[in-house]
C-alpha positions as CSV (number, residue, x, y, z in Angstrom):
1,M,-218.9,-46.3,50.0
2,H,-218.6,-49.4,47.7
3,Q,-215.4,-51.3,47.3
4,R,-214.2,-52.9,44.4
5,P,-213.3,-56.5,44.6
6,T,-209.5,-57.3,44.1
7,R,-207.9,-60.3,42.7
8,T,-205.2,-62.1,44.9
9,D,-203.0,-64.9,43.7
10,R,-202.5,-67.2,46.5
11,R,-200.2,-70.2,46.4
12,D,-203.2,-72.5,47.4
13,S,-205.6,-70.9,44.9
14,P,-206.4,-73.2,41.9
15,G,-204.4,-72.4,38.8
16,H,-201.8,-70.8,40.6
17,T,-198.2,-71.6,38.9
18,G,-196.1,-70.2,41.6
19,Q,-194.6,-67.4,38.9
20,Q,-195.3,-64.0,38.7
21,P,-197.5,-62.6,36.0
22,D,-195.7,-61.6,32.8
23,S,-196.1,-57.8,33.5
24,H,-193.7,-58.3,36.6
25,R,-191.1,-60.7,34.9
26,T,-187.9,-59.4,33.4
27,Y,-185.9,-61.3,30.8
28,P,-182.2,-60.6,29.7
29,L,-181.9,-59.9,26.1
30,S,-180.2,-63.3,25.8
31,H,-183.5,-65.0,26.5
32,F,-184.9,-63.5,23.1
33,S,-181.8,-63.9,20.7
34,P,-178.4,-65.6,21.3
35,Y,-177.0,-62.8,19.5
36,A,-178.5,-59.9,21.8
37,H,-175.9,-58.2,24.0
38,T,-175.8,-54.8,25.6
39,A,-173.8,-52.4,23.6
40,T,-172.0,-49.7,25.2
41,L,-170.9,-46.2,23.6
42,S,-167.4,-47.4,23.3
43,D,-168.5,-50.6,21.2
44,V,-170.6,-48.1,18.8
45,N,-167.5,-45.7,18.5
46,Q,-165.2,-48.6,17.8
47,K,-167.6,-50.1,15.1
48,S,-168.0,-46.7,13.6
49,A,-164.1,-46.1,13.3
50,E,-164.1,-49.6,11.5
51,L,-166.6,-48.5,8.8
52,T,-164.6,-47.0,5.8
53,T,-167.5,-46.9,3.4
54,S,-170.5,-45.1,3.8
55,V,-173.6,-46.7,2.9
56,R,-177.0,-44.8,2.5
57,N,-180.4,-46.0,1.3
58,F,-183.8,-44.8,0.5
59,S,-187.1,-46.9,0.0
60,V,-190.6,-45.9,-0.9
61,Q,-193.7,-47.9,-2.2
62,L,-195.8,-46.2,-4.6
63,S,-198.9,-46.9,-6.8
64,P,-198.3,-48.2,-10.2
65,T,-199.6,-45.2,-12.1
66,P,-198.2,-42.4,-14.1
67,R,-198.7,-40.3,-10.8
68,G,-196.7,-43.0,-8.9
69,A,-194.0,-42.8,-11.4
70,R,-193.9,-39.0,-11.4
71,L,-193.7,-39.1,-7.5
72,A,-190.8,-41.8,-7.4
73,R,-188.8,-39.5,-9.6
74,L,-189.5,-36.3,-7.6
75,L,-188.8,-38.0,-4.2
76,A,-185.5,-39.5,-5.4
77,T,-184.3,-36.3,-6.8
78,E,-184.9,-34.8,-3.5
79,Q,-183.1,-37.6,-1.8
80,L,-180.2,-37.3,-4.1
81,R,-180.0,-33.7,-3.6
82,A,-180.0,-34.2,0.3
83,W,-177.2,-36.7,-0.2
84,G,-175.2,-34.1,-2.2
85,L,-175.1,-36.4,-5.5
86,P,-175.4,-35.4,-9.0
87,L,-179.1,-35.5,-10.1
88,D,-178.3,-36.5,-13.6
89,P,-178.3,-39.1,-15.2
90,A,-179.8,-40.7,-11.9
91,R,-183.0,-39.1,-12.2
92,Q,-183.7,-40.0,-15.9
93,L,-183.0,-43.7,-15.0
94,I,-185.3,-43.5,-12.0
95,A,-187.8,-41.9,-14.4
96,E,-187.6,-44.7,-16.9
97,L,-187.6,-47.6,-14.4
98,A,-190.7,-46.2,-12.6
99,S,-192.5,-45.5,-15.7
100,N,-191.8,-48.9,-17.0
101,A,-193.1,-50.3,-13.6
102,A,-196.2,-48.3,-13.9
103,A,-197.0,-49.1,-17.6
104,H,-195.7,-52.7,-18.0
105,G,-195.6,-54.0,-14.2
106,R,-198.9,-52.8,-13.1
107,V,-201.0,-55.3,-11.3
108,P,-204.2,-53.9,-9.7
109,G,-204.1,-53.6,-6.0
110,R,-199.9,-54.1,-6.0
111,D,-197.6,-51.1,-5.6
112,F,-194.2,-50.9,-6.8
113,R,-191.0,-50.1,-4.9
114,L,-188.2,-47.7,-5.6
115,M,-185.0,-48.2,-3.7
116,L,-181.8,-46.2,-3.9
117,Y,-178.6,-47.6,-2.3
118,V,-175.4,-45.6,-2.2
119,V,-172.3,-47.7,-1.3
120,G,-169.1,-45.9,-1.6
121,E,-169.2,-44.1,-5.0
122,T,-171.9,-46.5,-6.5
123,L,-175.6,-45.6,-6.7
124,R,-177.8,-48.5,-7.3
125,I,-181.4,-47.7,-8.4
126,E,-183.9,-50.7,-7.8
127,V,-187.5,-50.9,-9.0
128,T,-189.5,-53.9,-8.0
129,D,-192.9,-54.7,-9.4
130,T,-195.4,-57.6,-9.2
131,R,-195.2,-58.8,-12.9
132,G,-192.4,-61.3,-12.7
133,E,-193.7,-63.2,-15.7
134,R,-192.9,-60.0,-17.9
135,L,-189.2,-59.5,-18.2
136,P,-187.8,-56.5,-19.8
137,D,-186.7,-56.8,-23.6
138,V,-184.3,-54.6,-25.2
139,R,-184.9,-54.3,-28.8
140,T,-184.7,-51.6,-31.2
141,P,-188.1,-50.2,-32.1
142,A,-189.4,-49.2,-35.6
143,P,-188.1,-45.9,-36.7
144,D,-191.8,-44.5,-36.6
145,A,-192.9,-46.2,-33.2
146,E,-193.6,-43.6,-30.5
147,S,-192.4,-45.9,-27.7
148,G,-190.1,-48.7,-26.9
149,R,-186.7,-46.9,-26.6
150,G,-186.7,-46.6,-22.7
151,L,-184.4,-49.5,-22.1
152,L,-182.1,-48.3,-24.7
153,L,-182.1,-45.2,-22.7
154,V,-181.1,-47.1,-19.6
155,E,-178.5,-49.2,-21.3
156,A,-176.9,-46.0,-22.5
157,L,-177.0,-44.0,-19.3
158,A,-176.1,-46.7,-16.6
159,D,-172.9,-48.3,-15.9
160,R,-174.5,-51.5,-15.3
161,W,-178.3,-52.6,-15.4
162,G,-180.0,-55.8,-15.3
163,V,-183.1,-57.7,-13.8
164,T,-183.5,-59.9,-10.9
165,E,-186.1,-62.3,-10.4
166,G,-187.4,-62.2,-6.9
167,R,-189.9,-64.4,-5.0
168,F,-192.9,-65.1,-7.3
169,P,-194.4,-62.9,-8.7
170,R,-191.9,-60.0,-8.1
171,K,-188.9,-58.8,-10.3
172,T,-186.4,-56.1,-9.7
173,V,-185.0,-53.8,-12.6
174,W,-181.8,-52.1,-11.4
175,A,-179.3,-49.8,-12.7
176,E,-175.9,-48.7,-11.3
177,L,-174.0,-45.6,-11.7
178,R,-170.7,-44.5,-10.4
179,C,-171.1,-41.0,-8.9
180,T,-169.1,-38.5,-7.0
181,P,-170.4,-35.5,-5.3
182,P,-170.5,-32.4,-7.5
183,E,-167.6,-30.0,-7.1
184,P,-168.3,-27.0,-5.0
185,T,-168.4,-23.8,-6.9
186,F,-167.0,-20.7,-5.5
């Protein structure tokens, strides 16, 4: 029978620090963060009772292609349905903002991000792309133009909308809607 050699840490061995190896040490959470503490179930219940506004969010990163824009609309529609929120005009806004990100915010190899936030009765739709130097421009197109009306649609449907410049090279185009859950039908 062949015995496998074992390593022993002895206090008199060279390089021994007198401390246990990391795998045997335990640290309190406060060692890593001054804000860390152990939460109990009563802490969670107390904090839950203090919340008066529900906050929900959804985020997905997609390729800046027509397929990615279509997928953004489909995924967001399902999320709105799961939250019990009205689908329209939110899905038209999502479709337009995602389409703009795919068409005008496209940089090969860089995705765009769709984020939905619901705080209280406000739905915020954000689409972030990596063409920060190309800010949206709302202008009335020529009557015979086949495109260029998307932001006019966003302006008409959204309660508020705008653009936020992010860390270069990003920008976020956002729109907000006041929405209430649909009335149950009996």
